[in-house]
Structures are given as structure tokens and as C-alpha cells.
Biopython code that builds the backbone (N, CA, C, O; Angstrom):
import numpy as np
from Bio.PDB.StructureBuilder import StructureBuilder

atoms = [
    (1, "MET", "N", (51.698, -2.964, 14.716)),
    (1, "MET", "CA", (51.090, -4.199, 14.246)),
    (1, "MET", "C", (49.581, -3.989, 14.189)),
    (1, "MET", "O", (48.964, -3.521, 15.147)),
    (2, "GLN", "N", (49.014, -4.337, 13.069)),
    (2, "GLN", "CA", (47.571, -4.243, 12.904)),
    (2, "GLN", "C", (46.914, -5.550, 13.341)),
    (2, "GLN", "O", (47.522, -6.619, 13.273)),
    (3, "THR", "N", (45.689, -5.449, 13.782)),
    (3, "THR", "CA", (44.900, -6.630, 14.129)),
    (3, "THR", "C", (43.838, -6.811, 13.055)),
    (3, "THR", "O", (43.200, -5.850, 12.625)),
    (4, "VAL", "N", (43.657, -8.063, 12.628)),
    (4, "VAL", "CA", (42.669, -8.357, 11.592)),
    (4, "VAL", "C", (41.946, -9.652, 11.946)),
    (4, "VAL", "O", (42.562, -10.618, 12.397)),
    (5, "ARG", "N", (40.655, -9.660, 11.741)),
    (5, "ARG", "CA", (39.896, -10.887, 11.966)),
    (5, "ARG", "C", (40.235, -11.886, 10.865)),
    (5, "ARG", "O", (40.509, -11.488, 9.733)),
    (6, "ALA", "N", (40.219, -13.169, 11.184)),
    (6, "ALA", "CA", (40.578, -14.208, 10.221)),
    (6, "ALA", "C", (39.709, -14.131, 8.974)),
    (6, "ALA", "O", (40.206, -14.287, 7.859)),
    (7, "VAL", "N", (38.419, -13.892, 9.156)),
    (7, "VAL", "CA", (37.507, -13.821, 8.017)),
    (7, "VAL", "C", (37.889, -12.656, 7.093)),
    (7, "VAL", "O", (37.827, -12.785, 5.870)),
    (8, "ASP", "N", (38.283, -11.521, 7.680)),
    (8, "ASP", "CA", (38.689, -10.370, 6.872)),
    (8, "ASP", "C", (40.038, -10.611, 6.202)),
    (8, "ASP", "O", (40.238, -10.217, 5.053)),
    (9, "ALA", "N", (40.965, -11.255, 6.911)),
    (9, "ALA", "CA", (42.262, -11.585, 6.316)),
    (9, "ALA", "C", (42.066, -12.504, 5.116)),
    (9, "ALA", "O", (42.763, -12.377, 4.109)),
    (10, "ASN", "N", (41.133, -13.412, 5.225)),
    (10, "ASN", "CA", (40.842, -14.336, 4.121)),
    (10, "ASN", "C", (40.250, -13.589, 2.933)),
    (10, "ASN", "O", (40.657, -13.806, 1.792)),
    (11, "ARG", "N", (39.306, -12.724, 3.198)),
    (11, "ARG", "CA", (38.631, -11.985, 2.117)),
    (11, "ARG", "C", (39.551, -10.987, 1.432)),
    (11, "ARG", "O", (39.419, -10.729, 0.235)),
    (12, "GLN", "N", (40.479, -10.428, 2.191)),
    (12, "GLN", "CA", (41.348, -9.382, 1.659)),
    (12, "GLN", "C", (42.810, -9.806, 1.654)),
    (12, "GLN", "O", (43.701, -8.992, 1.897)),
    (13, "PHE", "N", (43.053, -11.084, 1.376)),
    (13, "PHE", "CA", (44.396, -11.634, 1.497)),
    (13, "PHE", "C", (45.409, -10.916, 0.609)),
    (13, "PHE", "O", (46.535, -10.663, 1.039)),
    (14, "SER", "N", (45.029, -10.591, -0.606)),
    (14, "SER", "CA", (45.955, -9.884, -1.510)),
    (14, "SER", "C", (46.367, -8.535, -0.923)),
    (14, "SER", "O", (47.535, -8.151, -0.999)),
    (15, "ASN", "N", (45.420, -7.829, -0.347)),
    (15, "ASN", "CA", (45.714, -6.535, 0.267)),
    (15, "ASN", "C", (46.613, -6.711, 1.496)),
    (15, "ASN", "O", (47.541, -5.931, 1.708)),
    (16, "VAL", "N", (46.334, -7.730, 2.294)),
    (16, "VAL", "CA", (47.167, -8.009, 3.473)),
    (16, "VAL", "C", (48.600, -8.289, 3.027)),
    (16, "VAL", "O", (49.544, -7.742, 3.597)),
    (17, "LEU", "N", (48.767, -9.138, 2.012)),
    (17, "LEU", "CA", (50.109, -9.461, 1.526)),
    (17, "LEU", "C", (50.826, -8.233, 0.979)),
    (17, "LEU", "O", (52.035, -8.083, 1.161)),
    (18, "LYS", "N", (50.092, -7.362, 0.316)),
    (18, "LYS", "CA", (50.693, -6.139, -0.209)),
    (18, "LYS", "C", (51.239, -5.294, 0.936)),
    (18, "LYS", "O", (52.353, -4.776, 0.860)),
    (19, "GLN", "N", (50.448, -5.158, 1.993)),
    (19, "GLN", "CA", (50.891, -4.370, 3.140)),
    (19, "GLN", "C", (52.066, -5.036, 3.860)),
    (19, "GLN", "O", (52.972, -4.353, 4.338)),
    (20, "VAL", "N", (52.048, -6.363, 3.936)),
    (20, "VAL", "CA", (53.153, -7.094, 4.558)),
    (20, "VAL", "C", (54.435, -6.871, 3.755)),
    (20, "VAL", "O", (55.507, -6.698, 4.335)),
    (21, "SER", "N", (54.330, -6.875, 2.438)),
    (21, "SER", "CA", (55.513, -6.651, 1.597)),
    (21, "SER", "C", (56.087, -5.253, 1.796)),
    (21, "SER", "O", (57.246, -5.001, 1.468)),
    (22, "GLN", "N", (55.271, -4.340, 2.335)),
    (22, "GLN", "CA", (55.719, -2.975, 2.614)),
    (22, "GLN", "C", (56.180, -2.822, 4.069)),
    (22, "GLN", "O", (56.459, -1.713, 4.525)),
    (23, "GLY", "N", (56.258, -3.960, 4.801)),
    (23, "GLY", "CA", (56.791, -3.925, 6.163)),
    (23, "GLY", "C", (55.772, -4.017, 7.275)),
    (23, "GLY", "O", (56.158, -4.080, 8.443)),
    (24, "GLU", "N", (54.502, -4.027, 6.969)),
    (24, "GLU", "CA", (53.454, -4.083, 7.993)),
    (24, "GLU", "C", (53.353, -5.495, 8.569)),
    (24, "GLU", "O", (53.623, -6.471, 7.869)),
    (25, "GLU", "N", (52.968, -5.606, 9.837)),
    (25, "GLU", "CA", (52.716, -6.889, 10.490)),
    (25, "GLU", "C", (51.252, -6.946, 10.908)),
    (25, "GLU", "O", (50.648, -5.932, 11.257)),
    (26, "PHE", "N", (50.695, -8.156, 10.865)),
    (26, "PHE", "CA", (49.298, -8.370, 11.240)),
    (26, "PHE", "C", (49.188, -9.445, 12.307)),
    (26, "PHE", "O", (49.890, -10.456, 12.268)),
    (27, "LEU", "N", (48.300, -9.211, 13.257)),
    (27, "LEU", "CA", (47.910, -10.219, 14.230)),
    (27, "LEU", "C", (46.529, -10.698, 13.808)),
    (27, "LEU", "O", (45.590, -9.905, 13.736)),
    (28, "VAL", "N", (46.403, -11.985, 13.529)),
    (28, "VAL", "CA", (45.138, -12.547, 13.053)),
    (28, "VAL", "C", (44.363, -13.087, 14.256)),
    (28, "VAL", "O", (44.887, -13.865, 15.054)),
    (29, "ILE", "N", (43.107, -12.658, 14.367)),
    (29, "ILE", "CA", (42.232, -13.035, 15.479)),
    (29, "ILE", "C", (41.118, -13.928, 14.949)),
    (29, "ILE", "O", (40.501, -13.621, 13.928)),
    (30, "SER", "N", (40.862, -15.030, 15.641)),
    (30, "SER", "CA", (39.738, -15.902, 15.307)),
    (30, "SER", "C", (38.935, -16.158, 16.570)),
    (30, "SER", "O", (39.461, -16.649, 17.568)),
    (31, "ARG", "N", (37.670, -15.823, 16.514)),
    (31, "ARG", "CA", (36.776, -15.964, 17.662)),
    (31, "ARG", "C", (37.322, -15.270, 18.906)),
    (31, "ARG", "O", (37.218, -15.775, 20.024)),
    (32, "GLY", "N", (37.908, -14.095, 18.672)),
    (32, "GLY", "CA", (38.400, -13.280, 19.775)),
    (32, "GLY", "C", (39.762, -13.655, 20.311)),
    (32, "GLY", "O", (40.250, -13.016, 21.244)),
    (33, "LYS", "N", (40.396, -14.683, 19.742)),
    (33, "LYS", "CA", (41.699, -15.129, 20.240)),
    (33, "LYS", "C", (42.755, -15.000, 19.137)),
    (33, "LYS", "O", (42.477, -15.288, 17.973)),
    (34, "PRO", "N", (43.951, -14.571, 19.502)),
    (34, "PRO", "CA", (45.033, -14.498, 18.524)),
    (34, "PRO", "C", (45.419, -15.904, 18.063)),
    (34, "PRO", "O", (45.617, -16.803, 18.881)),
    (35, "VAL", "N", (45.521, -16.084, 16.748)),
    (35, "VAL", "CA", (45.858, -17.405, 16.217)),
    (35, "VAL", "C", (47.102, -17.388, 15.326)),
    (35, "VAL", "O", (47.709, -18.435, 15.102)),
    (36, "ALA", "N", (47.486, -16.231, 14.822)),
    (36, "ALA", "CA", (48.633, -16.188, 13.916)),
    (36, "ALA", "C", (49.126, -14.765, 13.765)),
    (36, "ALA", "O", (48.421, -13.797, 14.046)),
    (37, "THR", "N", (50.355, -14.677, 13.313)),
    (37, "THR", "CA", (50.885, -13.391, 12.901)),
    (37, "THR", "C", (51.341, -13.524, 11.453)),
    (37, "THR", "O", (51.824, -14.577, 11.036)),
    (38, "ILE", "N", (51.186, -12.472, 10.713)),
    (38, "ILE", "CA", (51.676, -12.410, 9.343)),
    (38, "ILE", "C", (52.655, -11.248, 9.314)),
    (38, "ILE", "O", (52.288, -10.104, 9.582)),
    (39, "SER", "N", (53.903, -11.552, 8.986)),
    (39, "SER", "CA", (54.924, -10.519, 8.992)),
    (39, "SER", "C", (55.909, -10.745, 7.853)),
    (39, "SER", "O", (55.995, -11.848, 7.313)),
    (40, "PRO", "N", (56.646, -9.713, 7.488)),
    (40, "PRO", "CA", (57.629, -9.862, 6.418)),
    (40, "PRO", "C", (58.701, -10.876, 6.814)),
    (40, "PRO", "O", (58.994, -11.053, 7.996)),
    (41, "VAL", "N", (59.272, -11.526, 5.829)),
    (41, "VAL", "CA", (60.366, -12.459, 6.072)),
    (41, "VAL", "C", (61.573, -11.652, 6.514)),
    (41, "VAL", "O", (61.918, -10.635, 5.913)),
    (42, "ARG", "N", (62.203, -12.122, 7.570)),
    (42, "ARG", "CA", (63.394, -11.434, 8.064)),
    (42, "ARG", "C", (64.620, -12.038, 7.396)),
    (42, "ARG", "O", (64.739, -13.257, 7.279)),
    (43, "LYS", "N", (65.511, -11.191, 6.969)),
    (43, "LYS", "CA", (66.749, -11.655, 6.356)),
    (43, "LYS", "C", (67.671, -12.198, 7.438)),
    (43, "LYS", "O", (67.733, -11.663, 8.545)),
    (44, "ALA", "N", (68.383, -13.263, 7.104)),
    (44, "ALA", "CA", (69.325, -13.858, 8.057)),
    (44, "ALA", "C", (70.468, -12.882, 8.312)),
    (44, "ALA", "O", (70.956, -12.225, 7.392)),
    (45, "ASP", "N", (70.889, -12.796, 9.574)),
    (45, "ASP", "CA", (72.030, -11.942, 9.861)),
    (45, "ASP", "C", (73.322, -12.667, 9.479)),
    (45, "ASP", "O", (73.331, -13.883, 9.288)),
    (46, "ASN", "N", (74.387, -11.922, 9.374)),
    (46, "ASN", "CA", (75.659, -12.473, 8.919)),
    (46, "ASN", "C", (76.191, -13.564, 9.836)),
    (46, "ASN", "O", (76.789, -14.528, 9.358)),
    (47, "ALA", "N", (75.987, -13.432, 11.149)),
    (47, "ALA", "CA", (76.476, -14.438, 12.087)),
    (47, "ALA", "C", (75.777, -15.775, 11.849)),
    (47, "ALA", "O", (76.408, -16.831, 11.903)),
    (48, "HIS", "N", (74.493, -15.723, 11.589)),
    (48, "HIS", "CA", (73.728, -16.946, 11.330)),
    (48, "HIS", "C", (74.221, -17.626, 10.055)),
    (48, "HIS", "O", (74.414, -18.841, 10.026)),
    (49, "VAL", "N", (74.417, -16.851, 9.025)),
    (49, "VAL", "CA", (74.878, -17.387, 7.742)),
    (49, "VAL", "C", (76.278, -17.980, 7.896)),
    (49, "VAL", "O", (76.549, -19.063, 7.376)),
    (50, "ALA", "N", (77.160, -17.290, 8.598)),
    (50, "ALA", "CA", (78.525, -17.771, 8.798)),
    (50, "ALA", "C", (78.539, -19.064, 9.602)),
    (50, "ALA", "O", (79.290, -19.985, 9.282)),
    (51, "ALA", "N", (77.712, -19.140, 10.648)),
    (51, "ALA", "CA", (77.646, -20.359, 11.466)),
    (51, "ALA", "C", (77.132, -21.531, 10.651)),
    (51, "ALA", "O", (77.626, -22.650, 10.789)),
    (52, "ARG", "N", (76.158, -21.285, 9.814)),
    (52, "ARG", "CA", (75.611, -22.345, 8.957)),
    (52, "ARG", "C", (76.667, -22.858, 7.992)),
    (52, "ARG", "O", (76.823, -24.067, 7.823)),
    (53, "GLU", "N", (77.390, -21.948, 7.362)),
    (53, "GLU", "CA", (78.441, -22.348, 6.425)),
    (53, "GLU", "C", (79.547, -23.128, 7.124)),
    (53, "GLU", "O", (80.059, -24.100, 6.569)),
    (54, "LEU", "N", (79.921, -22.718, 8.328)),
    (54, "LEU", "CA", (80.938, -23.417, 9.098)),
    (54, "LEU", "C", (80.489, -24.844, 9.421)),
    (54, "LEU", "O", (81.268, -25.789, 9.296)),
    (55, "LEU", "N", (79.241, -24.992, 9.833)),
    (55, "LEU", "CA", (78.694, -26.318, 10.124)),
    (55, "LEU", "C", (78.667, -27.191, 8.877)),
    (55, "LEU", "O", (79.073, -28.352, 8.932)),
    (56, "LEU", "N", (78.204, -26.665, 7.774)),
    (56, "LEU", "CA", (78.145, -27.443, 6.541)),
    (56, "LEU", "C", (79.536, -27.868, 6.077)),
    (56, "LEU", "O", (79.719, -28.989, 5.602)),
    (57, "GLU", "N", (80.506, -26.984, 6.213)),
    (57, "GLU", "CA", (81.878, -27.326, 5.834)),
    (57, "GLU", "C", (82.415, -28.449, 6.713)),
    (57, "GLU", "O", (83.059, -29.376, 6.222)),
    (58, "ARG", "N", (82.150, -28.362, 8.014)),
    (58, "ARG", "CA", (82.589, -29.422, 8.932)),
    (58, "ARG", "C", (81.933, -30.744, 8.592)),
    (58, "ARG", "O", (82.591, -31.784, 8.622)),
    (59, "LEU", "N", (80.651, -30.725, 8.270)),
    (59, "LEU", "CA", (79.939, -31.954, 7.930)),
    (59, "LEU", "C", (80.451, -32.555, 6.621)),
    (59, "LEU", "O", (80.490, -33.776, 6.476)),
    (60, "ARG", "N", (80.839, -31.713, 5.676)),
    (60, "ARG", "CA", (81.372, -32.216, 4.404)),
    (60, "ARG", "C", (82.667, -33.004, 4.606)),
    (60, "ARG", "O", (82.940, -33.948, 3.864)),
    (61, "HIS", "N", (83.461, -32.624, 5.601)),
    (61, "HIS", "CA", (84.747, -33.271, 5.844)),
    (61, "HIS", "C", (84.681, -34.355, 6.921)),
    (61, "HIS", "O", (85.688, -34.995, 7.224)),
    (62, "GLN", "N", (83.512, -34.554, 7.487)),
    (62, "GLN", "CA", (83.355, -35.550, 8.545)),
    (62, "GLN", "C", (83.319, -36.945, 7.938)),
    (62, "GLN", "O", (82.644, -37.179, 6.935)),
    (63, "GLU", "N", (84.047, -37.864, 8.550)),
    (63, "GLU", "CA", (84.098, -39.233, 8.061)),
    (63, "GLU", "C", (82.774, -39.940, 8.346)),
    (63, "GLU", "O", (82.242, -39.869, 9.454)),
    (64, "LEU", "N", (82.259, -40.615, 7.335)),
    (64, "LEU", "CA", (81.030, -41.386, 7.491)),
    (64, "LEU", "C", (81.410, -42.821, 7.826)),
    (64, "LEU", "O", (81.977, -43.532, 6.996)),
    (65, "THR", "N", (81.097, -43.240, 9.041)),
    (65, "THR", "CA", (81.478, -44.589, 9.462)),
    (65, "THR", "C", (80.333, -45.572, 9.331)),
    (65, "THR", "O", (80.560, -46.775, 9.199)),
    (66, "GLY", "N", (79.121, -45.085, 9.366)),
    (66, "GLY", "CA", (77.966, -45.970, 9.316)),
    (66, "GLY", "C", (77.700, -46.654, 10.647)),
    (66, "GLY", "O", (76.778, -47.462, 10.759)),
    (67, "VAL", "N", (78.504, -46.334, 11.657)),
    (67, "VAL", "CA", (78.351, -46.950, 12.978)),
    (67, "VAL", "C", (77.405, -46.098, 13.805)),
    (67, "VAL", "O", (77.518, -44.874, 13.874)),
    (68, "ARG", "N", (76.477, -46.793, 14.423)),
    (68, "ARG", "CA", (75.500, -46.119, 15.266)),
    (68, "ARG", "C", (75.661, -46.648, 16.676)),
    (68, "ARG", "O", (75.492, -47.844, 16.914)),
    (69, "ASN", "N", (75.984, -45.779, 17.608)),
    (69, "ASN", "CA", (76.168, -46.232, 18.985)),
    (69, "ASN", "C", (75.036, -45.768, 19.895)),
    (69, "ASN", "O", (75.224, -45.598, 21.100)),
    (70, "TRP", "N", (73.858, -45.563, 19.308)),
    (70, "TRP", "CA", (72.684, -45.182, 20.081)),
    (70, "TRP", "C", (71.491, -45.949, 19.545)),
    (70, "TRP", "O", (71.475, -46.381, 18.392)),
    (71, "THR", "N", (70.488, -46.111, 20.405)),
    (71, "THR", "CA", (69.273, -46.814, 19.993)),
    (71, "THR", "C", (68.219, -45.804, 19.595)),
    (71, "THR", "O", (68.320, -44.620, 19.914)),
    (72, "ARG", "N", (67.225, -46.275, 18.908)),
    (72, "ARG", "CA", (66.116, -45.412, 18.495)),
    (72, "ARG", "C", (65.435, -44.803, 19.722)),
    (72, "ARG", "O", (65.068, -43.628, 19.711)),
    (73, "ASP", "N", (65.266, -45.606, 20.785)),
    (73, "ASP", "CA", (64.635, -45.093, 21.992)),
    (73, "ASP", "C", (65.479, -43.981, 22.635)),
    (73, "ASP", "O", (64.936, -43.003, 23.148)),
    (74, "GLU", "N", (66.802, -44.141, 22.602)),
    (74, "GLU", "CA", (67.661, -43.099, 23.145)),
    (74, "GLU", "C", (67.556, -41.827, 22.304)),
    (74, "GLU", "O", (67.560, -40.716, 22.833)),
    (75, "LEU", "N", (67.463, -42.008, 20.995)),
    (75, "LEU", "CA", (67.346, -40.859, 20.115)),
    (75, "LEU", "C", (66.088, -40.050, 20.429)),
    (75, "LEU", "O", (66.118, -38.820, 20.443)),
    (76, "TYR", "N", (65.001, -40.744, 20.678)),
    (76, "TYR", "CA", (63.733, -40.068, 20.955)),
    (76, "TYR", "C", (63.450, -39.960, 22.445)),
    (76, "TYR", "O", (62.332, -39.635, 22.847)),
    (77, "GLU", "N", (64.464, -40.234, 23.270)),
    (77, "GLU", "CA", (64.381, -40.136, 24.731)),
    (77, "GLU", "C", (63.221, -40.914, 25.324)),
    (77, "GLU", "O", (62.534, -40.444, 26.232)),
    (78, "ARG", "N", (63.016, -42.105, 24.799)),
    (78, "ARG", "CA", (61.983, -42.974, 25.362)),
    (78, "ARG", "C", (62.585, -43.740, 26.532)),
    (78, "ARG", "O", (63.713, -44.228, 26.455)),
    (79, "THR", "N", (61.830, -43.839, 27.601)),
    (79, "THR", "CA", (62.343, -44.510, 28.781)),
    (79, "THR", "C", (61.652, -45.838, 29.053)),
    (79, "THR", "O", (62.047, -46.559, 29.969)),
    (80, "SER", "N", (60.629, -46.173, 28.278)),
    (80, "SER", "CA", (59.908, -47.419, 28.532)),
    (80, "SER", "C", (60.495, -48.583, 27.778)),
    (80, "SER", "O", (59.997, -49.704, 27.889)),
]
sb = StructureBuilder()
sb.init_structure("model")
sb.init_model(0)
sb.init_chain("A")
sb.init_seg("    ")
for serial, (resi, resn, name, xyz) in enumerate(atoms, 1):
    if name == "N":
        sb.init_residue(resn, " ", resi, " ")
    sb.init_atom(name, np.array(xyz, "f"), 0.0, 1.0, " ", f" {name:<3s}", serial, name[0])
structure = sb.get_structure()
């Protein structure tokens, strides 16, 4: 993983993206602190894709009742 200052990443963004497309990863530093990483998109593994499809299929066949047995506060775990 290469380290690049934010100002340099901004000035040379096209070059950074070209290197990322070739598999390189960058750690972006701003004022001496790491603030971001730029890395290639990872392809989903087969297990993830299969689990997603299984969930979507189950949701397609799930009956929509329109009944809500929870409150907004319970949904957002508000206790006040």
C-alpha cells in the first residue's frame, strides 16, 4: 500500500485511479493523519451473492400484511 498526501492525491487523481485500476492501494494522509484509503473494488464472493439471492427470493414470497407491531421508538431503540 502506498501512502499519498491528500494534496498530492488531488493533484494527481487520474494517475492514482490508474494505479488503483491496476490493483494498487493508497492510504491518504491529511495533516499527518490517515483519512482514507483508495483501493480497487472487490468482487463479491459466491457465498455473498447466493445469500443475497436467497434473501430476495424469501422477501418476494413473504406476505405483506401492513401490520406493524413495533413503535418508531422501538425501531430506533429510543428509551425516553
